[in-house]
N, C-alpha and C positions, 0 to 999 in steps of 0.2 A: 355426766350429761345424760338426759333422758333417752334421746334417740341416737345412739352411737352409729357411726358409719357402718353399713352392712359389710360384714367381713367376707361375704361370698361374692361380692360384685367385681372384684379385680384380682390380678395375679399376686400382688404383694401381701395381702393379708393371709395368705395360705401358710401352712406349716413350713413349706419350703422357704417362704420369705422370712418367717420368724427365725428360721435357722440361719438365713443369710445375715440378718441383723446381729445375731449372736456371734457369727463368724467375724463380722465387721468389728465388733467390740473386742474379740480375741485378737484380731489382726492389729488393732490399735495397741494392745499390750505387747504383742510380739514385736511390733515395729519400733518399740522403745528400747530394745536391747542394744548392746554394743555402743557404736559410735554416737547414737542419739543421746546418750547420757553424758557426753563430754561437757566440760566446763564451757560456758558461753554458748550453750545450745538453746535456741528458742524453738520449742516444740508446740506446734499448732494442730489442734483437732478441727478439721473442716467439717462441713455438713454434707459434703459430697460422698457418694457411695464408692468412689474409686479415686486413685491418685490421678490428677490431671496429666494428660499426655505431654511429655516434654518435647513436642515436635515443632512448636511455634504457635500456630492457630489451634490452641489446645481445646480439649473438650471439657465436660463438666460445667457447662454454662459459663456465666461471667465470673463465678467463683474460681473456675479454672484460670481465667484471665487474671484475676486479682492475685492469686498465689503462685501461679506458674508463668502465665503469659507475659506479665509485665515485670516479673522479678528476674526471669532468665532471658527473655526476649524483649525487644523494644520496637517502637514504631517511629516513623518520621516525625510525627506530631505527638506531644505528650501532654499530660495534665499537671498543673501546679497543685500538688497535694501537701504543701508545706504548712497550711494553716487550718485551724478548726473553726475560725471565726468569719470566714468569707466564702462566698460561692467560688467553686473551682473554675478556673479558666484554662484555655489551651496555651501551651508554651512550646518553644522549640524542643524537639527530641533529637532523633538522628539527622533531622534536617535543621540547619541553623536558621533558615528563613524560607518563606514561600510567598508566592504572589500569583495573581491571575492577570492574564494579558488584557489590558484595557481595550485593545482593539479587537480581541477575540476572546470572549469570556468563557469559551470552552477549553482554553489552554491554561494549565497551571504549571508553574515551574518551582521545583524544590531544590534549593542549594544544600548539599549534604555537608555534614560536619566532618572536618579534617581530623585525622589521627585516631579514628575508631577502629578497633579490631574485634573480631569474633573471639570467643573463648578458645578456639583452636589455634589462634594466632593469625588466621587469614584476615586480609584487609576487607573492610566494609567500603563499598563504592556503589556507583549508580548501576553497574552491571549486576551486582548482588541484589539490588532492589528490583530490577527487571526480572531476575531469576525467581524472586519471592512472589512477585505478582503472577508470574507464569505458574507457580505451584498451585495457585487457587483459581486462576482464570483461563488457563490454556490447556485443554485436555490433550493436546498433541505434544506437550512438553514432557520430557522424560521424568521430570521431578513432580509432575502433576499428582496431587494427592486428594482423593475424593473426600477423605475425612477433613482435611484442612479446608478444602473448597467449601464443604458444607458449612463450616464455621465462618468463613470469611467473605465469600462472594456476595452474600446478601447485604453485607455492610457497605459495599461500594457499587450500587446498582447502576450508576450513571457513567462509570469508567468505560470508555469505548476503546482506548488504546493508550499505550505508554511506551516510553523509550528512554535510553540513556543518551542525553545530548553530548555529554563528555563524561569523564571519569567521576566527576563530583556534581553533576547536574542531571536531575531526573525530571521528565516532563510527562504529564497526564493530559489526555484529551478526553473530554466528556461528551456524552451524546447530545447534551444541551447545556446552556449555562447552569451551573450548580454552585450556589454560594456556600453550601454546606460541606464541600469537599474536605476542608481541614478536619472537621469532626469525624468524618468517615475514615479518613486515612489514619486517624489515631487508633483504629482497631486492627490495622494490618501490621503484624510484627515480623521481624526478620530472623530467619534461620540461616545458618552458615552453608553456602553452597559447597564449600570445600569439605565440610564435615559430612554432608550428604553423599558426595562423590566417594569419599573414603569408606563410608558405611555400605554403600551400594543399594540401600533401600530405606524407606521410612521406618520400617520395623527395626532394622539394625541401627538406625539413627537414634532411636530411643535409648540405646545403651551407651551412646557417646554424643549426646546433644550439645549443640553450641549455638548460643545467641550472642548478643552484645550487652546484656543487662548486668546489673550490679552483683547478681548471684549466678553461679554456674552449677550444674547438676553433678554431684559426685556419686550419687547412688539413686537408682530408680527400681523399685520393687512394686509391680502392679498390685493393687488392693491392700498394700501394707504401708509404704512410705516412699517419700522422695527426700533425699538429703541434699540441700543446697549449701554451697560455701561461697564466701565473698570472692569476687573476681579481682585479683590484684591489678590487672591491666585495664580496669574500667576507666572510661574516658572522663567521667565527672568526679573530680577529687572531692567535691562537697557531698557526694552521695556514696562514698565507700563505707561499707558496713564494718563495725567492730565485732560483730558476732563471730564465733568460731564456726557455727553452722546453723542453718534453718531447716527444721525437720517438719515435713508436711504429712499428715496422716488423715485418711478418710474415716469419718465416724458419723454416719447418717442418723444414728439413734441418739437423741438428746440426752437421755439418761446415762448412756455410756460416756458421752462427752463430760458431763458433770462429774461422774465417778472418777474419770481419768484426771480431771483437774484437782479434785479433792485429795486424791491419793498421791499427787505429785508426779504422775506419769506424763502429764503435759503442763505447759505453762500458760496456755492461751486456748480458749474455745470460742468458736463462732456460735451465735444464736443460742445462748443458754435458755432453757425453758423458763417461762414466767414464774412458776411455783418454786424455782430454785434461787431466784434473784436475792431475796431478803437474807436467806441463810448463807449464801455466798458472800454477801457484803459483811454479814456478822462475823464470818470466819476470816475476814481480812483480805478477801479477793477484791480486785478492782473491777467495777462494771463501767464499761465505756460505751457511749452511744452519741449519736449526733444526727440531726436532720440531714437528709440528702435527697436528691432527685430519684425517687423510686416509687413505683406503685404496685400494689398486690390486687389484681382484678380477676374476674372471669372474662375470658375472651369468647364472645358469642359467634356461633355459626349463623350466617345469613342466607344459607342455601334454602331452596324451596323445601317445604316440609318442616323446617326448623321453627319451633314456637318463638324463638328469639327474633325471627324476622318481623314480628309484630311489635311495633314501637310501644304499644300499651303494656305489653307483658314485660318488655325490658325496663320500662319506667316503674312498673309495679314491683319488680324484683329490687330495684334500687331503693325504693321507698320502704321495703320490708326489712332491711338489714339494720340491726341495732349495733351501730359502730361504737357507741360509747360503752355498751356492755362488752363488746369485744375488747375494747381498750383495757377495761378492768381485768378481763380474762387474761390479757397479755402482760399484766403487771405494769401497765402504762406505756409499754414499749411500742407505740404506734401513734400515728396521727390519722384520724378519720378522713377518708378520701371523699372529696366532692367532685372529682374529675381525675384526669390522668396526671395532672400536676397539682401540688398544694396551692391553696388559695393565696399564699404569700408569693407565689411565682409571678413574674412579670407576664408570663404566657397565659395565665388563667383567664383573663378577659372578664366579661360580664354576661355569663350565660343566663338565660331566662329560667330554665328548669333547675330547681334546687334539689340536690341530692341530700336527703335527710331521712330520718326514721319517722314514717307516717303510715302505719299498717292499715288504718282505715281508708286512706286514699289509695293504698295499694290494692285492697280488696275491691274497691269501687272500680278501679281500672281492670282488674281481672274479670269482674262481672261484665263490664263493657265489652271485653274481648270474648265473652261467651263461656266463662268458667265460673264455677261456684261449688257449693258443698256437694252437689250431686254430679258434678262434672269436673273432677280435679285434673290438673295438668301434670303429666309425668315427664320428667326430663332426665337426661344422663349427662354426667360431667366427668371429664378426665382430671384427676388430681394426682399429686405425689405425696409420699410420706415425709419427704425431706428434699433438700436441693438448694441450689444457688439462689439466694434471695427469697426463698419460699417461707421465711419466718417460721411460724408454727402451723403448718398447713392442716394437720389433722384436727387440732383444736378449733381453728378458724372455720374450717369447712363443716364441722359438726354444728357450730352455731348457725352458719348460713343455712344448713339443712333444716334446722329447727325453725328459723325465721321464715324461710320460704314455705315450709309446711303450713305455717299459721295463716298464709294467704291463699292456700290451695295449690301450691306447687310441690309435688313429691319428687325428691331428688334421689337418684341412684348414682353411686360413685363407682367409677372405673379407676382403681388405684394402681398406679404404675411407678416403676423406678424412674428417677429424674431424667436419666438419659433417654429412656423409652418415651417419656412424655415429650421431651424436646424433639425426638425423631419424628413423632407424629405432628408436632407443631410445625416443623419445617415441611412435612409432606402435605399438610393441609386437611381441612375438614372433609374434602371429597375422597381422601385416600381410604382404602379398605381398612387400614389400621385404626381408623377412628371408631369403627365398630358401633355405629349408631349413636355416638355421643353428639351433643349439640353445643358443647362448650368445653374449654380447656382452661386450667388454672395455672398460668405461667406469669411470674412476676416480671416487671419490665422496668428498665431504666427510663428516666425522663431527663437525662442530662444534656441532650442536644435535640434539636427539633426533629431530625430524621428518626432517631432511635425512639423518641418518646411518642411522636404523633404520626409521622408520615408513613412509615413502613407498614403499619398495621391495617391501613384502610385504603392505600393506593391501589386502584383497580388494576394497575399495570404490574403490580407486585404480588399477585395472588400466588399462593403456594402451588407447586414447589419452586417457582421462579423467585419468589420473595417470601415475606413472612406475614402476608395478609391471610392468616389461617382461615378466617371465616368467610372469605370471598365477598366482602363488602364492596359495593360498587355505587358510586355517587359522583356524577359529573361536577357538582359543586365542590366536593372534597378534592377531586383531582385538580380542579382549577386553582384552588387555594394552595395545594401542594406545589404546583408549577410556579405560582406567584412567589412562594417562599424561596424556591430554588433559584429563581431568576432575579430576585431583588437583592442588590448588594448594599443598598442604603439601610442601615440598622433600624432606624425608626419606622420606615415603611415595611420592612420585613417583620418587625414586631407586631404591627397591626394585622398582617396576614396570619401570623402564628396564633394570635389571640382569636381571630375569627375561626381558625381551624379547631382550636380547643373548644370554643363555644359550640361548634357543630357537634363535637364529641358528646358534650354534656347535654345539650338540648335534645339530641336524638338518643341519648342513653345508650351509646354504642357498646359499652362494656358494663359489667357489674363492678362499679367502683367501690372498693372495700377499705383499703388501708394504704397509708404511706409508711414504709419501714423507717426505723431510726437506727438500724444495724447494731443491736446490742452484742457485746462480746465481753467475756469474763477473762481476767488475767490474774496470775499470781503476783503478789506484791513485788517480787524481784524483777518483773518486767518494767523497764523504764524507757522513757524517751518517745513513746508512741504518741503521735498527734493524729487524732481521728478527723480526717478531712471531710467536708460536706460532699462526699462522693462515694460511689460504690467501690472504686479502686482506692488503695491505700499504699503509702510509702513505708516499707519495712526497714529501710536502711538506717534510720536514726535509732532504732530499737536496740536496747542493750539488756543484758541480764546482770543485775547487781547482786552479788553474793552477800 
């Protein structure tokens, strides 16, 4: 690339960070010794820079939830991840059923599944559910954990109170009617209260974690590996794994992941780099991918003084990006984004503004906004070199940097570790850690209306209370969000969701770049994997065939 990302603009491109990547690659190799080489081991190299915490509401973004959160711990509501050919829907998880009170639509009742036990043998019941909600929502509770609270509280913003009606019935009361509660509850996973009491602290819990999931943790070594083994007492006989063990290793450097796969050190890698896809296929490795609800954008700051507060500049940037060129750059492993959700989504609607590659129109908008060859706009963007759902962020951002430069926008990058980027995203654009940046590049799910659309622009969820990082505020958007939450008729709710997405596109609220197709590469011995149309995946059917 002609204009590479400036290596002095952020902490990670330093010598220290290069050493860190080398150490990560070394840790990958170290983590493969001993038990990890047992027959029937599935060894996965993740894109994360560390092993996700085995505490419940894990870290490392949603990749942590994919590989640790939903394998070891579970929620009351689950996803049907059994098919590659249909959109994913919600199904019963630790709750066998749920309903909203027709007379009071702020009250939701969850009937819990009988016969479920945590990995430590303790019983799962409504009191355990209350305990787990307290760990993220009640600062006065002994088990309250700031780390887990940071991961979970923003997922359930309308939960006002909760209680155990009896041993197997859990009730939630919301601040107002909220038709999206089942989607939100799917994020809140259950840790064993008994295991926490025995450990005495969350730090100690990490060495003896217990959830209810199909796998339990047998070994946890920060920055190196986590070894999971099937849980014999798992409640769902159809989802008991035949693996001996599942080994998770952090490998943020894509080249290190490919090298580990080629050398037989791992069996599965996330996000193989585009230039390795053809050679991996030729060598007999399987490349798996599938469309799913996910968007890779820039999230703009709308604060006073941010150039992105000007709609003309936001639209100019969206018209400047050569998404088809980026698709070639990524080996075809993306879908060009024209909004927060793909055009094939029922939620897309019929926006008037078309997100496309039109640099001449972009330059005209920049000139209308007062910029030109003698008055170039300088912006600063927070990005990461790797991370959960971040695809190939360095390559992608280099192309964006070139495209924006062509219309008079000069981009400086603040390159941060994935967890550091997420910490700022939760803190918000006003936080001192933003350090003058006017955008952040964090990929987002679009698998439910709240996660995909509502949480980013609700003026009542500005950071750090919620994840409206850019402090966007629009009464029209807030009214549509309230309409979606309070509409229980599916057809009427769909109209409101479409209207909200049309607002996103017509006002160019984000820099819409790409929809991920989640490529992953596997050794031919890996069998049984079904890649669902979802960020999360079921690993229980996977086997290793010798």
